C-alpha positions in Angstrom: -14.2 -9.7 -1.2 -14.8 -6.0 -1.7 -12.6 -3.6 -3.7 -12.9 -1.2 -0.8 -11.0 -1.4 2.4 -13.0 -1.7 5.7 -12.5 -0.1 9.0 -11.8 -2.9 11.5 -11.3 -0.8 14.6 -10.6 2.8 15.5 -7.5 3.8 13.5 -7.3 0.7 11.3 -8.3 -0.1 7.8 -8.0 -3.5 6.1 -7.8 -4.6 2.4 -8.1 -7.9 0.8 -6.9 -8.7 -2.8 -6.6 -11.9 -4.6 -3.3 -11.7 -6.6 -1.8 -14.0 -9.2 0.9 -16.2 -7.5 3.0 -17.9 -6.6 3.5 -16.5 -3.1 7.2 -15.9 -3.7 6.4 -13.7 -6.6 4.0 -11.6 -4.5 6.5 -11.5 -1.6 9.2 -10.1 -4.0 6.8 -7.3 -5.0 6.5 -6.4 -1.3 10.2 -6.6 -0.4 12.4 -6.1 -3.6 13.1 -2.4 -3.9 12.9 -2.4 -7.7 9.7 -4.4 -7.9 8.1 -2.4 -5.0 9.0 0.8 -6.8 6.6 -0.2 -9.7 3.5 0.0 -7.4 4.4 1.6 -4.1 7.9 3.0 -3.3 11.5 2.2 -3.8 14.0 2.0 -1.0 15.9 -0.6 1.0 14.6 -2.7 3.8 16.4 -5.2 6.1 14.1 -8.2 6.4 14.6 -8.8 10.1 12.7 -7.6 13.2 14.1 -4.1 14.0 15.6 -3.8 10.5 15.2 -0.3 8.9 12.7 0.4 6.1 13.0 3.4 3.7 10.2 4.1 1.3 11.0 6.6 -1.5 7.7 7.6 -3.1 7.7 9.0 -6.6 4.1 8.6 -7.7 4.8 10.0 -11.2 6.8 6.8 -11.9 3.8 4.4 -11.1 1.6 5.2 -14.1 1.2 7.4 -17.2 -0.5 10.0 -15.1 2.2 12.4 -13.9 0.5 15.4 -12.3 -0.9 15.2 -8.8 -4.0 17.1 -7.7 -3.4 20.5 -6.1 -3.6 19.2 -2.5 -0.6 16.8 -3.2 1.6 19.2 -5.1 4.0 19.3 -2.1 5.0 15.6 -2.8 5.2 16.0 -6.6 9.0 15.7 -6.6 8.7 12.7 -4.2 9.0 12.1 -0.5 10.6 9.5 1.8 9.2 7.7 4.9 11.3 5.8 7.3 10.2 2.8 9.5 11.3 -0.4 11.2 10.3 -4.0 10.6 8.2 -5.2 13.5 7.4 -8.7 12.2 8.8 -10.8 9.4 8.0 -14.4 8.5 9.1 -15.0 4.9 7.1 -15.3 2.6 3.9 -15.0 4.5 4.0 -12.0 6.9 5.6 -8.6 6.9 4.9 -5.7 9.2 6.6 -2.4 9.6 6.1 1.1 11.1 5.1 3.8 8.6 6.8 6.9 10.0 4.3 8.9 12.0 1.4 7.1 10.0 1.2 3.9 12.2 2.1 0.4 11.1 1.3 -1.6 8.0 0.9 -5.4 7.9 0.9 -7.6 4.8 -0.3 -11.2 5.2 0.0 -13.6 2.2 -1.9 -16.9 2.0 -1.7 -19.3 -1.1 -5.1 -19.9 -2.7 -4.4 -22.4 -5.5 -2.4 -20.6 -8.1 -3.3 -17.3 -6.5 -2.3 -15.5 -3.3 -4.6 -13.8 -0.8 -3.1 -10.5 0.3 -4.5 -9.0 3.5 -3.2 -5.6 4.2 -4.0 -3.8 7.4 -2.8 -0.3 8.3 -3.0 0.2 12.1 -2.7 3.1 14.5 -3.9 5.9 12.2 -4.3 9.0 14.3 -7.6 10.4 12.9 -10.3 10.1 10.4 -8.6 12.4 7.9 -5.5 10.2 8.0 -7.6 7.1 7.5 -9.4 8.6 4.5 -6.1 9.6 2.9 -4.3 6.4 3.6 -7.3 4.3 2.5 -7.4 6.1 -0.8 -3.7 5.7 -1.2 -3.7 2.0 -0.5 -6.6 1.6 -2.8 -4.7 3.1 -5.7 -1.4 1.4 -4.9 -3.0 -2.1 -4.7 -4.7 -1.5 -8.0 -1.4 -0.8 -9.6 0.1 -3.8 -7.9 -2.6 -6.0 -9.4 -2.1 -4.5 -12.8 1.7 -5.1 -12.6 1.2 -8.8 -11.5 -1.2 -9.3 -14.4 1.2 -7.6 -16.9 -1.2 -4.8 -17.7 -0.7 -1.1 -18.2 -1.0 0.4 -14.6 -4.1 2.4 -13.9 -3.6 6.1 -13.2 -2.5 6.7 -9.7 -3.8 10.2 -8.8 -7.2 10.0 -10.4 -7.7 6.5 -8.9 -6.6 7.9 -5.5 -8.9 11.0 -5.7 -11.9 8.9 -6.7 -11.2 6.3 -3.9 -10.5 8.9 -1.2 -13.9 10.5 -2.1 -15.6 7.2 -1.6 -13.7 6.5 1.7 -14.8 10.0 2.8 -18.3 8.7 2.5 -17.6 5.3 3.9 -15.5 6.1 7.0 -17.8 7.3 9.8 -17.2 10.7 11.3 -15.8 10.3 14.8 
C-alpha cells in the first residue's frame, strides 16, 4: 500500500489507508460532524441516498499550522461545499457529490483490528483539479490517521504543499 494516491482512470484518484478500528469508529469519523471536523470539515449530512451534505472547511482548526500558502489565502477564513449522498451502506460505504468537484466514495473493510479505507474521488474535470484534490486528500487522510492514533495532527498546509508538488510530478500531463 502506497502513501500516495493513484490515478485509476481519467478524472479519478484513489487512496488506501489502513486505519485503527473498529469499523464503527472509522465510520463515525466520516459521518459525525464533530469528529469529521477534526480531520476534514464540519457540517451536517443526512445518511440516506439523496440526503444533503454540507462540508464547512476551516483548515486552521486541523493542526497547529494556521497560515495557508499564498495561493490558498482566499479560503483562509473557511469555505463551504454542498453535495448529495449518492450511496450509503452503513458502516461500509459512503458516496456523495463534492460540489463542482465530482464525487467522493469511502469504502471501509475490516482487517482484523484495523480497517482498510479506500477513498476514490471521481469525475475531476482536469489535471490541475486532480493535483489539488490529491494533495488535499493526502493531507486530510494523514490528519485522520493521526487523530485515530491519538497523535498530534501533522501540519495541514505544509503537508498539502509537499504532496501537491509530488502529485504534480506523478499525474501525467493530459
